[in-house]
N, C-alpha and C positions, 0 to 999 in steps of 0.2 A: 507359820512356817517360816523361818529366818531364810535370808538370801544365803548363807552358807550351807543350810539344808538343802535348799533349792539346788544349789550348785553340785554339792556331793552326793545327794540323791538322785538328782535328775530325775524325778518321777514322769516325767512325759518322754524322754529320750530324746532330747534336745541333742546333746553331745556337747556339753559346755567343756567336758576336759579337754575337746580337741579345739575349743574355740579361745582366740585371744579374750584380754578382759574387754576389748572395746566390741568386739562381735556378740561377746556374751550380753553386754550393755544393750546392744541393739536388738538381739533376739529377746530380750524380756522387756523390752519396750514398743515392740512391733505390736500394731493392732489386730491381733489375729485370733481374740480369744471369744466366742459367741456366747452369752452366757446371758439369761432371764435376771431382771432385775425389778426395777418399781416402774408403775406408771404415773404419770403426773395427774392430779385431779382434771386439769383442763383435758387433756388428752381421754380421759377415763369420760367426762362429761361428752365430749364430742363422740366416742364409741358410744356411749348409751344412748345418745338421741337417735341414732340409726336403729334402735331398737328396745334393746334391752330397759331403758329407762321406766316405761311405761310397765312393762314387767316387776321392775324393783319396786317400784310404788306400788302396784296391786297386789303383792305378795307381802309386802310390809303392813298393807290394810287388813290383809286377810289372818283374822286372828288362830285362823285352825291350822295355817300352812306350816309344814316343820320346816319350811325355809324362812319364816317372819323373822328371826333374829337376824340372821344374816342381811337379810333385805333391811330391815332397820338400819341396820352397821353400813351398808351400802349406800342409805338413803344420808345417813349422818356423814358420809366420807363426801359426798356430791354437796352437801351442804357446808362441807367446808372444817369438819373435824380435823382433817389431815391434808397434807400437802401431796400425798403419794400412796399408793397401794403397793405393798411388795410382793410380786409375783412369785419372787424365789424363796418365800416362805411356804413349805409345806402346808400348813394349814388351810392359808389364804389359796391355794392350788388345790386341795381338796375339796373346798366349799364350793370353787369354780368349777370343778369336774362333778361336783354332784347337782349343780345348776344344771350343767348339760346334759348328764345322764336323765335328770328329771323331766326335760324338754323344757324349761325355764328360757334355756339359751340353746341355739343350735352349736353344733360342733363348729361350724364357720366364724359365730360370733366369737366363741372361747379361741379361737386360733388367730382371730385378728388381735384380740386383747393382749393375748401373750406376745404377740408380733410388736406390740405397742412398747411392751416393756422391754424387748430383746436388744440387746446394744453389743458391740465389737468394743472390746478392752484388750488391755495388755497382761502378760502374765504377770508383770511386776503389779499392775494394779490388783488382778484376779488374789494375788498373796498378801495385798495391802502394801507392799512396800513403796507405792508411788513412783516417780520417776527415778530410773536407776543409771548411775554414772559409772563410766570404765573403773572408775578408782574405788568405788565400793565393792566392785566386783573383785578388784586387786586385793583390798584388805580383808573381805568376806573369805576367800580363797585360802 
């Protein structure tokens, strides 16, 4: 979505039309949007060390487990094949949910991992706009 679209459509009912350019920019830049994003490998390793790491390893070694492929991928992640695990990805969240449903990890462990990936960002960041200046609001209107 463009800045113009955000200001005109006002999908969150912020009331941009009644705000000055400066107040619109302030609103867009306010860190008030809670989103689930990625968890870093170091944070994931610490989370896994509290219990799930051995389950990941045991499941990766179990050739009969329907979760073997995802366990191998998690083991690869821990070993360094990626810097972060994107929990905003629906497929990753579905796998995580399946691990919980199957009893491989607890609901508390799933919740703890999601908490590690949860951040507070601005509406501008959420829209991919970066920091918005009042002059950009003026030009977009």
